[in-house]
C-alpha positions, 0 to 999 in steps of 0.5 A: 249967205253960205259964209253966214251959215258956215260962220254960224255952224262954227260958232255952234261947234265952238259953243258946244265944245266950250259947254262940254268942257266946262261942265265936265270939270268939277269945281270941288277939289279931291282930297286924298288921305295919305296911307300911312296916316291910317296906320299911325292912328290905329296902332295905339288903340289896338287893345281898346278895339279888341276889348270892344270887339270881345264885348260886342261879340258876347252881346251878339251871342246873348242876343242870338241865344234870346232869339233862339229861345223865342224861336224854340217857343214859336216852333213848339206852339206851331208843332202843337197846332199842327198836331191839333190840326191833324187830330181835327182832320182825322175826326173830319175824315171819320165823320165823312165815313160815318155820313156815307154809311148812314 
């Protein structure tokens, strides 16, 4: 009976180690691109990239100017609303003062 238990334990250990090693390995190969291939492809198109960068920068600047103009409009509206609220608060304070006197 003792040998049966030791054989069963050995079988479990072998099965567990086989399962662990088989799942740890991936079946998909890893492909690494050579470092000099990237440099060879980017060298001829350097002028095209700078023109595209300049155009994207000018487009970004125009977009930011539009956003700034819209923000300035919102800030002007908020300033006007705050001034009106200040006037209303002053009027309410004066009403409270007159209500206490009367």
